[in-house]
C-alpha positions as CSV (number, residue, x, y, z in Angstrom):
1,M,44.3,-88.2,-18.8
2,E,42.7,-89.8,-15.7
3,Y,44.5,-91.5,-12.9
4,R,43.9,-94.5,-10.6
5,Q,45.3,-95.7,-7.3
6,L,47.6,-98.7,-7.7
7,G,46.4,-101.4,-5.3
8,S,47.0,-100.5,-1.6
9,S,49.9,-98.2,-2.5
10,D,49.8,-94.4,-2.6
11,L,50.8,-94.4,-6.2
12,R,48.5,-92.6,-8.6
13,V,49.1,-93.9,-12.1
14,S,47.8,-92.8,-15.4
15,E,45.2,-95.1,-16.9
16,I,47.6,-95.5,-19.9
17,S,51.2,-96.3,-19.2
18,L,54.2,-96.4,-21.5
19,G,56.1,-99.7,-21.8
20,S,59.5,-100.5,-23.4
21,W,59.4,-104.1,-24.4
22,L,60.7,-104.7,-27.9
23,T,60.9,-100.9,-28.5
24,Y,63.0,-98.4,-26.6
25,G,66.7,-99.2,-26.6
26,V,66.3,-102.0,-29.0
27,G,63.7,-101.9,-31.9
28,V,63.0,-98.2,-32.3
29,E,65.3,-95.5,-33.5
30,R,66.5,-93.4,-30.6
31,D,65.1,-90.0,-31.8
32,R,61.7,-91.5,-32.4
33,A,61.7,-93.4,-29.1
34,E,62.7,-90.2,-27.2
35,T,59.9,-88.3,-29.0
36,C,57.4,-90.9,-27.8
37,V,58.5,-90.6,-24.2
38,R,58.3,-86.8,-24.4
39,R,54.9,-87.0,-26.0
40,A,53.7,-89.4,-23.3
41,F,54.5,-86.8,-20.6
42,E,52.7,-84.1,-22.7
43,V,49.4,-86.0,-22.8
44,G,49.5,-86.8,-19.1
45,I,51.1,-90.3,-19.0
46,N,53.0,-90.5,-15.7
47,F,53.8,-94.2,-15.5
48,I,56.7,-95.9,-17.3
49,D,57.2,-99.6,-17.1
50,T,60.5,-101.4,-18.1
51,A,62.6,-104.4,-17.1
52,N,66.2,-105.3,-16.8
53,A,65.8,-108.0,-19.5
54,Y,64.5,-105.7,-22.2
55,G,67.5,-105.5,-24.5
56,R,69.6,-106.9,-21.7
57,G,69.6,-103.5,-20.0
58,A,69.4,-101.3,-23.1
59,A,65.8,-100.2,-22.4
60,E,66.7,-99.1,-18.9
61,S,69.8,-97.3,-20.1
62,F,67.8,-95.5,-22.7
63,L,65.2,-94.4,-20.2
64,G,68.0,-93.3,-17.7
65,E,69.3,-91.0,-20.4
66,V,66.0,-89.6,-21.5
67,L,64.6,-89.1,-18.0
68,A,67.8,-87.5,-16.6
69,G,66.4,-84.0,-16.9
70,V,62.8,-84.8,-15.8
71,D,61.7,-84.1,-12.2
72,R,61.8,-87.5,-10.6
73,A,58.8,-86.8,-8.5
74,S,56.7,-86.2,-11.6
75,Y,56.5,-89.7,-12.8
76,V,56.1,-93.3,-11.6
77,L,58.9,-95.7,-12.6
78,A,58.6,-99.5,-12.6
79,T,61.1,-102.2,-13.6
80,K,61.4,-105.9,-13.2
81,V,63.8,-108.8,-12.4
82,F,63.9,-112.5,-13.2
83,F,64.9,-113.2,-16.8
84,P,68.5,-113.9,-17.7
85,M,71.0,-111.1,-17.9
86,S,73.8,-113.5,-18.5
87,R,74.4,-117.2,-18.4
88,R,74.5,-117.2,-14.6
89,D,72.4,-114.0,-13.7
90,R,68.8,-114.8,-13.6
91,G,66.0,-115.7,-11.1
92,L,64.7,-114.3,-7.8
93,S,67.3,-115.5,-5.3
94,A,68.3,-112.9,-2.6
95,A,71.7,-112.5,-4.3
96,Q,70.2,-111.9,-7.7
97,I,67.6,-109.4,-6.4
98,R,70.3,-107.4,-4.6
99,K,72.6,-107.5,-7.6
100,Q,70.0,-106.8,-10.3
101,C,68.2,-104.0,-8.4
102,D,71.5,-102.1,-8.0
103,A,72.3,-102.6,-11.7
104,S,68.9,-101.4,-12.8
105,L,69.1,-98.3,-10.6
106,K,72.5,-97.5,-12.1
107,R,71.2,-97.8,-15.7
108,L,68.1,-95.8,-14.8
109,R,70.2,-93.1,-13.2
110,T,68.0,-93.0,-10.1
111,D,68.3,-93.9,-6.4
112,H,64.9,-95.7,-6.4
113,V,62.1,-97.1,-8.5
114,D,58.5,-96.7,-7.4
115,L,57.7,-100.3,-8.3
116,Y,60.0,-103.3,-8.4
117,Q,58.4,-106.4,-9.9
118,C,59.1,-110.1,-10.2
119,H,58.9,-110.6,-13.9
120,R,57.9,-114.3,-13.4
121,Y,57.7,-116.7,-10.5
122,D,61.0,-118.5,-9.6
123,T,60.3,-122.1,-8.9
124,S,64.0,-122.7,-8.1
125,T,64.1,-120.2,-5.2
126,P,62.0,-120.4,-2.0
127,L,59.3,-117.8,-2.0
128,G,60.3,-116.7,1.5
129,E,63.8,-115.9,0.3
130,T,62.5,-113.9,-2.5
131,M,60.1,-111.9,-0.3
132,E,62.8,-111.3,2.3
133,A,65.1,-109.8,-0.3
134,L,62.3,-107.7,-1.8
135,T,61.5,-106.4,1.7
136,E,65.1,-105.5,2.1
137,V,65.1,-103.5,-1.1
138,V,62.0,-101.5,0.1
139,R,63.5,-100.9,3.6
140,Q,66.7,-99.6,2.0
141,G,64.7,-97.1,0.0
142,K,65.6,-98.6,-3.4
143,A,62.0,-99.4,-4.2
144,R,58.8,-97.9,-2.8
145,Y,56.6,-100.9,-3.6
146,I,56.8,-104.4,-5.0
147,G,54.8,-106.3,-7.6
148,F,54.8,-109.4,-9.7
149,S,54.0,-110.4,-13.3
150,E,52.2,-113.5,-14.6
151,W,51.9,-115.4,-11.2
152,S,49.3,-118.1,-10.8
153,P,46.5,-117.7,-8.2
154,A,48.2,-120.3,-6.0
155,Q,51.5,-118.4,-6.1
156,I,49.8,-115.1,-5.4
157,Q,47.9,-116.7,-2.4
158,A,51.2,-118.1,-1.0
159,A,52.7,-114.6,-1.1
160,I,49.7,-113.0,0.5
161,G,50.0,-115.7,3.3
162,L,53.6,-114.9,3.9
163,S,53.3,-111.2,4.0
164,T,50.4,-111.2,6.5
165,A,51.8,-114.0,8.7
166,R,55.6,-113.9,9.0
167,P,57.9,-111.1,10.1
168,A,60.9,-110.3,8.0
169,A,63.9,-112.2,9.3
170,G,66.9,-110.1,10.5
171,T,64.9,-106.9,11.1
172,A,64.6,-105.2,14.4
173,S,60.9,-104.6,14.1
174,P,58.2,-107.3,14.0
175,D,56.7,-105.9,10.8
176,A,55.5,-108.4,8.3
177,L,57.2,-108.9,5.0
178,V,56.4,-106.1,2.6
179,P,53.2,-107.0,0.7
180,F,52.7,-106.9,-3.1
181,V,50.6,-104.0,-4.4
182,S,50.5,-104.9,-8.1
183,S,50.1,-107.7,-10.6
184,Q,51.1,-107.5,-14.3
185,P,49.2,-110.0,-16.4
186,Q,48.5,-110.2,-20.1
187,Y,44.9,-109.1,-20.4
188,S,42.8,-108.0,-23.4
189,M,39.5,-108.6,-25.2
190,L,41.2,-111.7,-26.7
191,W,42.9,-113.0,-23.5
192,R,40.6,-112.9,-20.5
193,R,42.1,-115.6,-18.3
194,P,42.9,-113.2,-15.4
195,E,39.2,-112.6,-14.9
196,Q,38.8,-116.2,-13.6
197,A,40.8,-116.0,-10.4
198,V,43.7,-113.6,-10.5
199,I,41.7,-110.4,-10.6
200,P,39.2,-111.4,-7.9
201,L,42.0,-112.6,-5.6
202,C,44.0,-109.5,-6.1
203,A,41.0,-107.1,-5.7
204,A,40.3,-108.7,-2.4
205,N,43.9,-108.2,-1.2
206,G,44.9,-104.7,-2.2
207,I,46.7,-105.7,-5.4
208,G,46.0,-103.7,-8.6
209,Q,46.5,-104.8,-12.2
210,I,48.9,-103.2,-14.6
211,V,48.0,-105.1,-17.8
212,W,50.4,-105.8,-20.7
213,S,49.4,-106.5,-24.3
214,P,45.9,-104.8,-23.9
215,L,45.9,-104.4,-27.7
216,G,46.6,-108.2,-28.3
217,Q,50.1,-107.4,-29.6
218,G,48.6,-105.0,-32.1
219,V,45.9,-107.2,-33.5
220,L,43.1,-105.2,-31.8
221,T,44.2,-102.0,-33.5
222,G,42.9,-103.5,-36.7
223,K,46.2,-103.2,-38.6
224,Y,46.2,-106.9,-39.6
225,R,43.7,-108.0,-42.1
226,P,42.6,-111.6,-42.8
227,G,44.2,-113.1,-45.9
228,S,46.6,-110.1,-46.2
229,A,50.3,-109.8,-45.5
230,P,51.1,-107.8,-42.4
231,P,52.3,-104.2,-42.8
232,P,56.0,-104.2,-43.4
233,D,56.8,-102.1,-40.4
234,S,54.6,-104.2,-38.0
235,R,55.7,-106.7,-35.4
236,A,54.1,-109.5,-37.3
237,A,56.3,-108.8,-40.4
238,S,59.3,-109.9,-38.3
239,E,59.7,-113.7,-38.5
240,S,60.8,-114.0,-34.8
241,M,58.2,-111.5,-33.5
242,G,55.5,-112.9,-35.7
243,Q,56.0,-116.4,-34.2
244,M,55.6,-115.0,-30.8
245,M,52.1,-113.7,-31.7
246,G,51.0,-117.3,-32.2
247,N,47.3,-117.8,-32.8
248,L,46.6,-114.1,-32.7
249,R,47.5,-114.0,-36.4
250,A,45.0,-116.8,-37.4
251,D,42.5,-115.7,-40.0
252,K,39.6,-116.7,-37.7
253,V,40.9,-114.3,-35.1
254,L,41.5,-111.5,-37.6
255,L,38.0,-112.0,-39.0
256,A,36.4,-111.7,-35.5
257,V,38.4,-108.6,-34.8
258,D,37.2,-107.1,-38.1
259,G,33.7,-107.4,-36.7
260,L,34.7,-104.8,-34.0
261,R,35.2,-102.1,-36.6
262,P,31.5,-101.0,-36.8
263,L,31.3,-101.0,-33.0
264,A,34.3,-98.7,-32.8
265,R,32.9,-96.4,-35.4
266,R,29.5,-96.1,-33.7
267,A,31.3,-95.4,-30.4
268,G,33.4,-92.7,-32.1
269,L,36.6,-94.5,-31.2
270,S,39.6,-95.9,-32.9
271,M,40.0,-99.7,-32.7
272,A,42.9,-99.2,-30.2
273,Q,40.8,-96.9,-28.1
274,L,37.9,-99.4,-28.0
275,A,40.3,-102.2,-26.8
276,L,42.0,-100.0,-24.2
277,A,38.6,-98.7,-22.9
278,W,37.5,-102.4,-22.6
279,V,40.4,-103.4,-20.2
280,L,39.9,-100.1,-18.2
281,R,36.3,-101.0,-17.6
282,E,37.6,-103.4,-15.0
283,P,38.0,-101.4,-11.7
284,N,41.0,-103.5,-10.5
285,V,43.0,-102.4,-13.6
286,A,45.0,-99.4,-12.6
287,S,46.8,-99.0,-15.9
288,A,47.1,-100.4,-19.4
289,I,50.6,-100.6,-20.9
290,I,51.1,-99.5,-24.5
291,G,54.2,-99.9,-26.6
292,A,54.1,-96.9,-28.9
293,T,56.6,-96.5,-31.6
294,R,55.3,-93.2,-33.0
295,P,54.0,-90.1,-31.2
296,E,50.7,-90.4,-33.1
297,Q,50.1,-93.8,-31.4
298,V,50.7,-92.2,-28.0
299,D,48.1,-89.6,-28.8
300,D,45.5,-92.1,-30.0
301,N,46.0,-94.5,-27.1
302,A,46.0,-91.8,-24.5
303,A,42.6,-90.7,-25.7
304,A,41.1,-93.9,-24.4
305,S,41.5,-92.7,-20.8
306,G,38.2,-91.7,-19.3
307,V,36.1,-93.5,-22.0
308,T,33.2,-95.5,-20.7
309,L,31.7,-98.2,-22.8
310,D,28.0,-98.7,-22.3
311,A,26.4,-102.1,-21.7
312,D,25.2,-102.5,-25.3
313,V,28.7,-102.1,-26.6
314,L,30.2,-104.5,-24.1
315,A,27.6,-107.1,-25.0
316,A,28.2,-106.6,-28.7
317,I,31.9,-107.0,-28.2
318,D,31.4,-110.3,-26.4
319,D,29.1,-111.5,-29.2
320,V,31.5,-110.6,-32.0
321,L,34.5,-112.2,-30.3
322,A,32.6,-115.3,-28.9
323,P,33.9,-117.7,-31.7
324,V,37.5,-117.1,-30.7
325,L,37.3,-116.8,-26.9
């Protein structure tokens, strides 16, 4: 496993990280989920990403139990805040950030997270209020760094402007608001929108990418075939989850993805490894989040770390996927 610096922080994170959306604490049997976490550590994964909203706290609680006996200094732990935890508990107001951060720490059984992320942008709360509260969380030692997920370039630029120009209110020192060090966008061979503005803006301002769905919700592993029913144990086999996959299940997409198979074979890689190596070719990407449900998936995905795709392979990938990009 190879490691990269996360933005302007001092965090060294594994190129492959372990996520917990739709899996741990909710969709995967506990013993199997725990085995995946243990296996992740064995193959060198040191970065675990979760959120308070995953299973309404269930994913954090699961991780708190599983990680209880693991040296806290040996791994990087990230969680998020924004989505509803109850009818009234949601968003990025100062009150919610304080409340939800404390609740997350309690479930995770730790006194701090390494990275506390805004799960989305809160249009109903002034950005300054959100950043003041996040600065407070960092100054209190409850989080080492802060990040965001799925913010627009304009929202990112506004946050950069505040953190470099305005001191934190109510603090004795004139230090600026704590800056963001990470961005968590959806990014894959099939979803390249962050390349247009988010990645260049972040790269110029000390913000690294932690990308989610680098496997296109499993489509880029090759498990789904055009004209065929999805495997019974797959995400697409679930009516609700299948709907969330949207156009990724379209036959034209699956046909294009099928065209990647010979490229993966020639490179000596699995389809998943090819997709993960593709996102990791971007220097601003610090880590790619996987959602493994079996230890064999952890092994396969982790083997993508350190893989370099040559220019011919990258060009061929673009050619194959051009009809659906």
